[in-house]
Structure formats: structure tokens, C-alpha cells
PyMOL commands that place a pseudoatom at each C-alpha (Angstrom):
pseudoatom trace, name=CA, resn=MET, resi=1, chain=A, elem=C, hetatm=0, pos=[26.073, 6.683, -47.718]
pseudoatom trace, name=CA, resn=CYS, resi=2, chain=A, elem=C, hetatm=0, pos=[26.906, 7.186, -51.386]
pseudoatom trace, name=CA, resn=TYR, resi=3, chain=A, elem=C, hetatm=0, pos=[24.411, 8.738, -53.778]
pseudoatom trace, name=CA, resn=ILE, resi=4, chain=A, elem=C, hetatm=0, pos=[24.008, 8.779, -57.529]
pseudoatom trace, name=CA, resn=VAL, resi=5, chain=A, elem=C, hetatm=0, pos=[21.740, 11.340, -59.181]
pseudoatom trace, name=CA, resn=VAL, resi=6, chain=A, elem=C, hetatm=0, pos=[19.787, 10.147, -62.202]
pseudoatom trace, name=CA, resn=GLU, resi=7, chain=A, elem=C, hetatm=0, pos=[17.750, 12.587, -64.308]
pseudoatom trace, name=CA, resn=ARG, resi=8, chain=A, elem=C, hetatm=0, pos=[14.693, 11.098, -66.019]
pseudoatom trace, name=CA, resn=TYR, resi=9, chain=A, elem=C, hetatm=0, pos=[11.924, 12.548, -68.171]
pseudoatom trace, name=CA, resn=SER, resi=10, chain=A, elem=C, hetatm=0, pos=[8.843, 13.167, -66.058]
pseudoatom trace, name=CA, resn=VAL, resi=11, chain=A, elem=C, hetatm=0, pos=[6.275, 11.187, -68.099]
pseudoatom trace, name=CA, resn=CYS, resi=12, chain=A, elem=C, hetatm=0, pos=[8.066, 8.310, -69.831]
pseudoatom trace, name=CA, resn=ARG, resi=13, chain=A, elem=C, hetatm=0, pos=[10.858, 7.951, -67.222]
pseudoatom trace, name=CA, resn=CYS, resi=14, chain=A, elem=C, hetatm=0, pos=[13.494, 7.481, -69.947]
pseudoatom trace, name=CA, resn=LEU, resi=15, chain=A, elem=C, hetatm=0, pos=[17.031, 8.364, -68.935]
pseudoatom trace, name=CA, resn=TYR, resi=16, chain=A, elem=C, hetatm=0, pos=[18.068, 11.975, -69.534]
pseudoatom trace, name=CA, resn=HIS, resi=17, chain=A, elem=C, hetatm=0, pos=[21.428, 11.965, -67.699]
pseudoatom trace, name=CA, resn=ARG, resi=18, chain=A, elem=C, hetatm=0, pos=[23.223, 9.807, -65.131]
pseudoatom trace, name=CA, resn=HIS, resi=19, chain=A, elem=C, hetatm=0, pos=[25.670, 11.695, -62.920]
pseudoatom trace, name=CA, resn=SER, resi=20, chain=A, elem=C, hetatm=0, pos=[28.759, 10.195, -61.308]
pseudoatom trace, name=CA, resn=VAL, resi=21, chain=A, elem=C, hetatm=0, pos=[28.599, 8.723, -57.812]
pseudoatom trace, name=CA, resn=ASP, resi=22, chain=A, elem=C, hetatm=0, pos=[28.919, 11.147, -54.896]
pseudoatom trace, name=CA, resn=MET, resi=23, chain=A, elem=C, hetatm=0, pos=[31.218, 8.989, -52.754]
pseudoatom trace, name=CA, resn=CYS, resi=24, chain=A, elem=C, hetatm=0, pos=[31.342, 8.762, -48.986]
pseudoatom trace, name=CA, resn=ALA, resi=25, chain=A, elem=C, hetatm=0, pos=[34.183, 7.397, -46.841]
pseudoatom trace, name=CA, resn=ALA, resi=26, chain=A, elem=C, hetatm=0, pos=[32.780, 3.842, -47.027]
pseudoatom trace, name=CA, resn=TYR, resi=27, chain=A, elem=C, hetatm=0, pos=[32.749, 3.727, -50.851]
pseudoatom trace, name=CA, resn=GLY, resi=28, chain=A, elem=C, hetatm=0, pos=[34.050, 0.422, -52.182]
pseudoatom trace, name=CA, resn=THR, resi=29, chain=A, elem=C, hetatm=0, pos=[33.720, -1.538, -48.959]
pseudoatom trace, name=CA, resn=SER, resi=30, chain=A, elem=C, hetatm=0, pos=[31.711, -4.744, -48.860]
pseudoatom trace, name=CA, resn=ARG, resi=31, chain=A, elem=C, hetatm=0, pos=[27.939, -4.441, -48.450]
pseudoatom trace, name=CA, resn=HIS, resi=32, chain=A, elem=C, hetatm=0, pos=[28.069, -0.692, -48.999]
pseudoatom trace, name=CA, resn=MET, resi=33, chain=A, elem=C, hetatm=0, pos=[25.042, 0.472, -50.956]
pseudoatom trace, name=CA, resn=ILE, resi=34, chain=A, elem=C, hetatm=0, pos=[24.766, 3.343, -53.407]
pseudoatom trace, name=CA, resn=GLN, resi=35, chain=A, elem=C, hetatm=0, pos=[21.402, 5.061, -53.147]
pseudoatom trace, name=CA, resn=GLU, resi=36, chain=A, elem=C, hetatm=0, pos=[19.903, 6.361, -56.391]
pseudoatom trace, name=CA, resn=LYS, resi=37, chain=A, elem=C, hetatm=0, pos=[18.157, 9.736, -56.301]
pseudoatom trace, name=CA, resn=THR, resi=38, chain=A, elem=C, hetatm=0, pos=[15.891, 10.479, -59.262]
pseudoatom trace, name=CA, resn=VAL, resi=39, chain=A, elem=C, hetatm=0, pos=[15.246, 14.005, -60.508]
pseudoatom trace, name=CA, resn=LEU, resi=40, chain=A, elem=C, hetatm=0, pos=[12.447, 14.493, -63.031]
pseudoatom trace, name=CA, resn=VAL, resi=41, chain=A, elem=C, hetatm=0, pos=[13.188, 16.864, -65.916]
pseudoatom trace, name=CA, resn=GLY, resi=42, chain=A, elem=C, hetatm=0, pos=[11.380, 18.046, -69.027]
pseudoatom trace, name=CA, resn=PHE, resi=43, chain=A, elem=C, hetatm=0, pos=[8.289, 16.260, -70.210]
pseudoatom trace, name=CA, resn=ALA, resi=44, chain=A, elem=C, hetatm=0, pos=[9.025, 13.251, -72.440]
pseudoatom trace, name=CA, resn=CYS, resi=45, chain=A, elem=C, hetatm=0, pos=[11.947, 12.112, -74.568]
pseudoatom trace, name=CA, resn=ASP, resi=46, chain=A, elem=C, hetatm=0, pos=[11.895, 12.473, -78.363]
pseudoatom trace, name=CA, resn=ARG, resi=47, chain=A, elem=C, hetatm=0, pos=[10.844, 8.862, -78.750]
pseudoatom trace, name=CA, resn=HIS, resi=48, chain=A, elem=C, hetatm=0, pos=[7.817, 9.228, -76.466]
pseudoatom trace, name=CA, resn=SER, resi=49, chain=A, elem=C, hetatm=0, pos=[6.796, 12.821, -77.070]
pseudoatom trace, name=CA, resn=SER, resi=50, chain=A, elem=C, hetatm=0, pos=[3.803, 13.532, -79.242]
pseudoatom trace, name=CA, resn=HIS, resi=51, chain=A, elem=C, hetatm=0, pos=[4.385, 15.859, -82.160]
pseudoatom trace, name=CA, resn=ARG, resi=52, chain=A, elem=C, hetatm=0, pos=[0.686, 16.570, -82.496]
pseudoatom trace, name=CA, resn=SER, resi=53, chain=A, elem=C, hetatm=0, pos=[-0.518, 20.103, -81.887]
pseudoatom trace, name=CA, resn=GLN, resi=54, chain=A, elem=C, hetatm=0, pos=[-1.151, 19.909, -78.167]
pseudoatom trace, name=CA, resn=PRO, resi=55, chain=A, elem=C, hetatm=0, pos=[-0.349, 22.606, -75.636]
pseudoatom trace, name=CA, resn=SER, resi=56, chain=A, elem=C, hetatm=0, pos=[2.986, 21.891, -73.965]
pseudoatom trace, name=CA, resn=SER, resi=57, chain=A, elem=C, hetatm=0, pos=[1.496, 22.423, -70.508]
pseudoatom trace, name=CA, resn=SER, resi=58, chain=A, elem=C, hetatm=0, pos=[-1.096, 19.666, -70.729]
pseudoatom trace, name=CA, resn=ARG, resi=59, chain=A, elem=C, hetatm=0, pos=[-0.268, 16.677, -72.932]
pseudoatom trace, name=CA, resn=ASN, resi=60, chain=A, elem=C, hetatm=0, pos=[-2.163, 13.484, -72.167]
pseudoatom trace, name=CA, resn=GLY, resi=61, chain=A, elem=C, hetatm=0, pos=[-3.374, 14.912, -68.854]
pseudoatom trace, name=CA, resn=TYR, resi=62, chain=A, elem=C, hetatm=0, pos=[0.129, 15.477, -67.463]
pseudoatom trace, name=CA, resn=SER, resi=63, chain=A, elem=C, hetatm=0, pos=[1.532, 18.879, -66.669]
pseudoatom trace, name=CA, resn=ASP, resi=64, chain=A, elem=C, hetatm=0, pos=[5.006, 19.995, -67.648]
pseudoatom trace, name=CA, resn=SER, resi=65, chain=A, elem=C, hetatm=0, pos=[7.578, 19.892, -64.831]
pseudoatom trace, name=CA, resn=GLY, resi=66, chain=A, elem=C, hetatm=0, pos=[8.556, 23.429, -65.821]
pseudoatom trace, name=CA, resn=TYR, resi=67, chain=A, elem=C, hetatm=0, pos=[12.194, 22.614, -66.522]
pseudoatom trace, name=CA, resn=GLU, resi=68, chain=A, elem=C, hetatm=0, pos=[11.982, 22.684, -70.301]
pseudoatom trace, name=CA, resn=SER, resi=69, chain=A, elem=C, hetatm=0, pos=[9.399, 25.498, -70.410]
pseudoatom trace, name=CA, resn=TYR, resi=70, chain=A, elem=C, hetatm=0, pos=[11.528, 27.690, -68.164]
pseudoatom trace, name=CA, resn=HIS, resi=71, chain=A, elem=C, hetatm=0, pos=[14.661, 27.311, -70.270]
pseudoatom trace, name=CA, resn=SER, resi=72, chain=A, elem=C, hetatm=0, pos=[12.948, 27.717, -73.639]
pseudoatom trace, name=CA, resn=SER, resi=73, chain=A, elem=C, hetatm=0, pos=[10.879, 30.748, -72.692]
pseudoatom trace, name=CA, resn=ARG, resi=74, chain=A, elem=C, hetatm=0, pos=[13.640, 32.486, -70.783]
pseudoatom trace, name=CA, resn=HIS, resi=75, chain=A, elem=C, hetatm=0, pos=[16.243, 32.301, -73.525]
pseudoatom trace, name=CA, resn=SER, resi=76, chain=A, elem=C, hetatm=0, pos=[14.108, 32.437, -76.645]
pseudoatom trace, name=CA, resn=SER, resi=77, chain=A, elem=C, hetatm=0, pos=[14.806, 35.293, -79.058]
pseudoatom trace, name=CA, resn=ARG, resi=78, chain=A, elem=C, hetatm=0, pos=[16.213, 37.631, -76.437]
pseudoatom trace, name=CA, resn=GLY, resi=79, chain=A, elem=C, hetatm=0, pos=[19.826, 37.323, -77.508]
pseudoatom trace, name=CA, resn=GLU, resi=80, chain=A, elem=C, hetatm=0, pos=[20.972, 36.112, -74.099]
pseudoatom trace, name=CA, resn=ARG, resi=81, chain=A, elem=C, hetatm=0, pos=[23.867, 33.741, -73.600]
pseudoatom trace, name=CA, resn=ARG, resi=82, chain=A, elem=C, hetatm=0, pos=[23.227, 30.309, -72.213]
for i in range(1, 82): cmd.bond("trace and resi %d" % i, "trace and resi %d" % (i + 1))
show_as sticks, trace
zoom trace
């Protein structure tokens, strides 16, 4: 079975990134389905994020998935390469 990985923001479910199809031997044959796998990243897109002064770990009752917090805290002001 073929898979496609789609990354979506964890709260608003807006698209973050759509990866290419991971093809199997049956790709392109009739009635062959491509199964979508969703991975939740970050918190909310720019359009849906609140710019009010709320803690990043608990906006609107939702907790951060940790993806964005991990990358920002790990690489902030330490001079490390990304």
C-alpha cells in the first residue's frame, strides 16, 4: 500500500507540509489506494495563532505538541547550527 505523509498544525489542522507519495509495487494500478498519514506539528498556523500574551504551553486549553517548543528552546541564543 502507498502512503503519503501530511504534516498539519495540531490545533487548527491547517496544512504545514505535504510530502511526496511513498510508492509500493502496485502504484498506478487501477483501484489502488494511497493512504494518508497525518503528523501533527507545532501549535497553530500564523492565521489561527493568537498573538495575545498567553503562555505557549496552554493556549485556549490546548497543550503544545512540543515540536515548535523543542526547536526554539534548543537552538535559541546558543550559537548552534541548525
